[in-house]
N, C-alpha and C positions, 0 to 999 in steps of 0.2 A: 825835236832836235835836242841832242844831249848838250848840256852846258857844264862848264868846268871852271873851277877856281884853282889858280896856281899858287903854291906856297914855296918860297925859296928856303932851302935848308943847306946853307953853305954851297958846296959844289953840286948839290942835287936839286932837281925840280920835282916837287910833289904835286900831283893833280887830284883834286877831289870833285865829285859830282856836285854841281852848284845849280839848283833849279832856276835861280833868278838872274844869273849872269851868262850872257851869250859869248862864251870864249871857247875856241877849239883847243884840243890837246896839243901842246908843244913839248916835245921831248928833246931837250938840249943837254942832257946829263947822263950819268952812268945808269940810272934806273928811274922808273916812274911808279908811283902808287896811284892806282886809278880804279874806276869801276870795272867789273868784269864784263867781257864781251863774249858772245857765242864762239868767235874764232879762237878764243883762248883754250878751248877744250883739249886739243891734241897735246899742246905743251904742258897744260895743267896735269893731264893724266900721266904724261911721261915723267915729270918731275915729282909728282906726289906719290908715284908708285915706288916707294922706297921704305923698307921696313924701319930704317933708322928714323925717318920722319914720323911715321906712324907711332913708333914707340914713345915719342915724347909729346904726343897729343892725346886728346880724348878718344874713346872708342867710336864716337860718332864719325870720326875720320876713318874711312874704310881702308882695309888692306887685304888683298891687293886693291889698288886704286885703278879702276878701269875707265875707258873713254865714256862709258855710260854714266859712271859716277861723276865724272867731270861735267858732262852735259847737264845732269840733274842738278848739281850744285850751282852751276852758273845760272840755270833757269830760275832757281829760287833767289839767288843773289841779286839779279838784275831787276826783279820786281819788288824787292824789299823796300819798304818805305817807313822811315828813312833808311837810306843805305848805310850799313855799318860794317860790311865786309868788302874788302878791297884786294885787288890783284897787285902783286909786286912783279913788275915786268922789266926785262932787260932786252934791248934790241927788239922790242915789240912782242916778246914771248913771255908767257907766265912762268915765273921761276919761284913763286912763293905766294903766300897769302897772309893777310893781317886783318883783324877785325875785333870788334868789341860787342858785348851783349849787355845792354842796360837792364838793370833790375827794376822791380816794381814796388809799390806800397812804400813803406818807410825807407827802403833802400833805392828809391827811384832816381837818386842823383849819383848812384854808384854803378859801375859796370866792370865786368871781367874782360880782360883783353888777352888775346892770344895771337900767335904768329908762327910761321914756319918758312924756311928758305932752303932751296935745293943745295945739295952739298957743294956743287961746283962754284957757287956764288958766296960761300961763307968766307969770313975773314977779310972782307973788303969794306966793312962799315955799313953795309946796306941795311942789315936788320936794325941796328941802333938808330940810324937816320930815319928809317921808315917808322920805327916805334915812336920816336920823338915827334914826328910830324903828325901821326895819327892821334897821339895824345893831345896835341894842341888842337886838332880838329874836334876831338870829342869834348874838350873843355869849352872851346869857343862856340862851336856850332850847336852842340847838343846840351850845353849848360850843365855838364856833369861836374861833380866836385871831387870824385875819387875814382881812380882806376886801379885795379889790382890784377895780379897774376899769381898762379900757383904752380910753378915748374916742379917736376919731380926731383927728388933729392939726387938722383943719378945724372942730372943734367946741369952741371955747373956752367956750361957755356951759355945756356939761356939765362942763368942768374947773372952772369957778367954783362950780357946785353941789357938786362933790366937795370942793373946798377949804373951802367954808362948812360942810360936814358933818363936817369934821375929818380928811379924807384928806390925805395928804402925797404930793407928787410924788416918785417914786423914779427916774424916768428916761424915756428915749425908746426905743421899740422901732422901730428904723429899718426902713422898707419891710416892715412886719410883716403888713400886710393888703392884700387886693385887693378894693376895694369900688366899686361904681358905675363900673366900667371903669377904675379908677385904682389904682395902687400908692400906699399911704398909710402914713405913720408913725402909731403909736399911742403915747399918753402913758400911762405906768404910774403909777397912783395906788393907795395902800394905806392902810388904817386898821387899827391893831393894838389889840387889847384892852389896857386900862390896864396900864402897865408894873408897877404895884403888884401886879397879879394874874397877870401872865405875863411871863417874861423868857427871852431866848435861853439855852438850856442846861437849861431845865426838862425833866423827863422826861415830864410829862403836863400837860394844861391845869390851871390853878389853878381851884379850885372857885368 
């Protein structure tokens, strides 16, 4: 049985897979962030098959995005342990994705975070609310201290989402990426767990 934890984010309800709590999914708000399900494949393929979405993500995100791509991604995501990739759903359908990739070795308390949202659902506060919620989940459940993102310089909308979600701009990674046939700068943004709980010089993450 799948088990879920609910996190309230203002007018939104965010749902995360929670292996220890037997709670079913309740969607009483504008959107839900949840674990992927096989039934998400058609909507995922439809909304992800957008060159504008692909242009702002890594090349691991395919274009065109086919139903087979959606099925393969979901198959990987649902067996991931722990789960760090989540579906953004509206009215039960997948309209975006958000996830983070924890690092290893000396950077094991840091992770890169990324997200995308279908065009029809932008400008409604969904991306910002989802990002805030997943950051809280990453800090609280996974014990991370730092989350960062590197949007392309041509994507100021993503920079605004990061800033509204509490990320701070740390610098410019000059000519750091090659995307869509162009060399492009990336803007480095990061969010640090509360300074009251974590400080430079700590020997381990604060509880």
